[in-house]
N, C-alpha and C positions, 0 to 999 in steps of 0.2 A: 895613809892608804896606798898600798902599792899600786903602781901602774903596770899593765901587761904589757909588755913589748912585743912587737912583732917581728918574726925573724924574716927579714927580708930577703934571707938566702933562700928561704923555701920558694919553690915555685907557685905561683897564684895562678888558680884556673880562670880563663878570660872566654868570654864566647865570641867566637868570630865574627867580624863585621860581614854582612852579605853586600856583595858588589850589585848594585842596580843594574837590572837589564839594559841593554842599549835599545835606544826608540828603534821601532821599525821604520825602514826606509821608505819615505812617501814617493808616491808615483808622481811624476811631474804631471802638471795640470794639462800638458797636450796629449800626454798618453791616455789620460781619464777621458778626456774628449774624443780622441781617436777610438778608443774602447766602445763608448756610448754610441758613436756613429755606427760603427761595425755592427753592434748589436741591432741598432734600429734598422739598418740595412737589411740585415738577416731576418728581423720580423717582417719586414716590407716584402722582400723576395718570397718568403713563406706566404704570405698574404695574396701576393700575387699569383703564385702557383696555385692555391685552392680557390681563387676567384675564377681563374682562367678554366679550370676544370669544372667547376660548377656550372659555367656559362657552357662548356662543351657537351657535359652529360646532359643538362636541360635543354640543349638545343636552343639557348637565348641568343640574341643578337645585340653586342656591345654598343653597336652604334645608334640604338635606339635611346642610350643615354649619352650621346654626343650631340653637339651642336650641328645643326646642318650646314652651317656656313661658319667661315672664319673671316676675318676681315684684316687688311693691313693698309695703313697710312702712314704717311711722313710726319702727319701731324698728330701727336698722341692725344690731344684734345677731343680727337673724333670718336675716341673710344667712350666718352661722357655722353654721348647723344647716339640714338639709334638713326637707322637709316630713314625711318619713318617718322612721323609727327601725328598728333591728333589733328581732329577735323570736325567741324561743327556738323557737317552733314555725312560723314563716311566713317566706316570704323578706323580707318588709318588712311593716311597719304603720304606718297614720297616726298622726301624733304627737298624743297627748292634749293639748287647750287650744291647739292650733296655730292663729294668727289672722292672716290675711294676704290680699294680693291678688295674683293672678297673672293675667298676661296671654298669651293663646293666639292665635297667628295662625290664621286662619281662610281659606285661600287661596280656597276655592270662591265665598265671598263677597266677597272682597277686603277683610275688614276683621281686626283685632285685638281681640278681646274680652276683657272684665275678669270676672274671676270672684273675688269676697271672701266669706270664710268663716270661720266659728270653729267649731273641734272642740270637743267635751264631753269629759268625761274617759275615754270609751271610743275616743276618736279619731274618733267620728262626727259628721257636719256637722249642726249645730243645737242646741238646749237640753239641758240637763242630763235625764237619764232618772232619775225615782224609783224606788228599789228598797227596800223589796216595792212591788209595784204597788198603788196605791190602789183602794180598793174600788169595785167598778162600772166600771173603766176597761177599754176593749177596745184593746189593744196589738198593732200590726201591725209585724213586722221585715221589712226589704226589703233583699235583698242583690243586688249586681251590680257593676259596675266603673264606669268614668267617666260611662258613659251613665245611671247611677242617681244618682253624685255630682252631675252635670251641673246647672248653673244660674247666673246672675249674682250671685245672693246666696242666704242660706240659706232664704228664705222663697218662692223661685221655683223648687227642686228640684222634678221631679214628685211624689216623696214628701211633700213638704210641701203641695204643692197637692192631693194626694190626701187627705191629713188633712182640709184645709180643705173639699173636695169632701164626703167623707162625713159631717162634722160638721153640713154643711147638709142632706144628705138625710136622716140619722137624728135630726136635730133634737136634738143633744147635742154638749156639749164633752169628753164622756169617752171619745174616740177618740184614741188616739196612734199616730202613724207615726215609726218610728225608721228613719233614712237608713243603712245599713251599707254604702253603695256606695264604691268606693276606687279612684282612680286606677290603672290598669294592673293591676286585679284580675283573679284567673281563678277558677272554680268550685271548686278545692281549697281555697282561701284563705278562700271564702265558709262551706263545709264546718267547717273548723276555728273560724272565729270564731263560728259559731252555735253550735258545741258548747261552747266555752270561755267565750263572753261572753253570746250571744244567749238561751240557756236562762235565765240567771238574772234576765232581764228579763220571765219568765212571758208569753210572747207568747201571743196567741188566734189569730194567723195570720201565716205565712210566707211571702213572696213572693220569687221568683227573677227576675232578668233578666240573663242571661248570654249570651254568644255571641261577640262581636267579639275578644275576646282568646284565647279557647280556640280558636276556630276555626284560628288560626295554626299551632296545635301538631298538630292532627289529622293532617295530611297525612304527617308524620315516622313511618317505620316503626319507630324505634328510641326512640318516645317510651315512657314507663313509666307507671303507674298514679299515680305521685307528681310526675309531669311533668318528671321529669329524664330525660335529661341537659340540658334547655332552661331550667330555672328556677334561678337562684342568689342568693345572699343580697344585700341591700344593704350597702353600706360608709359608714355614716353620720357616720364620723369624718373622711372626706375633706372639705376646704374646698369651699364653693360655688363654682362655676366662674365664672370671668372675664367670659364672657358675660352673665351675671347682673349684673355690677356695672359694666359699661361703660355710658354713656348710648344710649339707643335709637338716636339719629341716627348714631351711629358704626358700629352693626351693620347700616346700609345699605350700607356699603362691603363690596365683595368680598374686597378685600384683608385687611381687619381680621377678617372672618369667618373666612377660611382661617387665620390667623394665631393666632386665639383659639381657634378648633377645636383647632389642633394642641397649643396649652399644656392647654386643659382635657382633651384626652384623656390627658394625661402625668400626672394624678394628681388630679382633681377629681372630684366628683360630676357626671357628664356629662350623662346624660339618663338617667330612671329605667327605661324600657323598653329602652334598649341595655345599661343596667347589670345588671337584672334578667333579662333575655333574651338574652344575647349570642352564642348558639352557633346561629343559623339558618343563617349562612353554612358553618358548619363542618360541618354535616351535610347538605349540599345533595344529596348522592348517596342520602339516605335518603327524599326525598320520594317519596310515592306518589299516590294517586288525589284526595285532598282531605280526606277525612273517615272514613277505614278506623280511626281511634282513636277515634272519638265516644263508643264504649261506656264509656270513662273518664268522659267528661262526664255522660252518662245515670246512670251508678253514682252519681256525686256528688250528682245531683239527687235521686235514689232514698233514698240514705242521709239525706239532709236532709229528706224527707218522711217518713222512718220516726221520724228523732228527733221532729220536730214531732208527729206522731201520739202517740208513746210520751208525749210531756208534754202532751197534751191541746189541742195546737194544729192548726188547719187548714192547708192548704197550697196555694197557687196558683202555677202554672208560667206561662210565656210562650215564644211564638216570638219571634225576634229580628229587628227590622226594619233594613235597609241602603237607602240612597237609591236605589242602582241594582241592586245585587247581581249575582250570576252564577249560572252551573250549580251551582257548590258550595254558595254560600248558599241556593239552593232546595232542594238535597238535603239540607242541615243541617236545615232548617224542616220538610220532609216528614218526615225520621226523627224531630225533636221531636213532631211531631202524632201520630205514628203511637205513639210511647213513652207520650205523656199518655193515649191512647186505652187503650193496653193497661193501663196501670197504674190506670186510673181515676182519673186527677189532673184536676182543673179546670184550665184553663188561659185565658190573655188570646191571642187570636190577634193580636198586635200587628203582625206583618208584613204582615196582610191589611187591618187597620184604618187602618193609615196610609198616604197616596199615596205613590207613589213620583215621584222627580226634581221634588219642590214645593220650592221655596227659602222658602215661607212656613213651612215644617215644620223644614227642615233647614240646618245650617251646615255640615257637611261630610257624609260618607257615613253617618256613625252619630250623631253629635250633633245636638242640636234648637235650634230658636228657642225664644223664650218660648211662641211660640204651639204649638210642636211638643210643649213640655213641658206646656202645659194639656191638650192632646188625649190624651197619655200618661196623665194623672191621671183622665180621664174614661175612658178605656178600662178602666182598671183598676177605677175605680169600677162601672163597669156591671157587670162580671164579678161584683164581690163582691156586688153586690145582687142579681144574677139568680141566684147560686149560694146566697145566703142564709149566705156565709161568716162573717158575725159575728153569726150566729143572732140575726136582727132580732126585737126585742122582749124580750131579755134585756138589752140594753144600758141602764143605769141612767141618767136623766136627772139632771142637776145640779139642785138646786133653785134655783142661781142662773142656770140658762140662761135 
């Protein structure tokens, strides 16, 4: 059998081999990360612009979604606890020995102001109070809310300035003024704190300066004498809000503000007034003419005067000052004056003594500049001297004065 030979001299058809494509160059990891950051930043800027436009067109205020106060402290552990604590007979109480700085925006003057304080063992702003009262000391207790607590430091509250002024006028260092003012406070709280804490200090004179917080409740027909259903108890076990923890420059963003607001409302100590007084909107249909429930407030003052008198102390009331005021605040102070006159209670007419619409005195509708705090101290000092409320002549002068 013949074998067919292949002619190797003839060309053979071959399929050319395909060259595999070179792999695409991969971006370095840092470039991918940078690209992602740029894209996210772009989305953030777009969201910020849109959010600001929505607020601008709708006439909405972003400050409604921000915390009223910020706090600063050298001890990071302070952020794990509230400035206030639970109490068996009060909706909340100032924390004893608490020491920190808080920053409060004051939009009226376009500034954020700092307030540094240290509480004593009673939760009162200022130095410790000696018990029993030393011989010859005249002791004044002042009850109120943030407008009494108010002051850049413990030495510039109007109660502290009042102490300094009275010592100067009477020529003695044996006059003490104890500041029982507390942020967000209302007259029932002062009544209870006076009964359970104040009487132990053996006061010679008790002063009250209330109005701004109580007046918000007077207009509700369903308000009861213990201020329910509008007052609830604080929850001090909740962690401090995220808006406290973030750097201040981040809170300038509307997007960050809204996101952190939503997170904080979900389980943090959000805002004292909204936590303690959460039911204003719930009972909108119960609103009346503005001050129809003021008798509860007057009863609290009268009861405090009765306790003071029972324990040998004088009592001094006051009208309340608003920078602008309105018909409701005018009627409130008119009722106060009528009440004081009827009950023969001396009072400092603060509302008429301080000027209206004066930014040298005010940082907002009810809180004061340092100049305003000095004028408050002088108004009360004038009334104390005029009415001889410290029994001038019986205050013993320290031999070291």
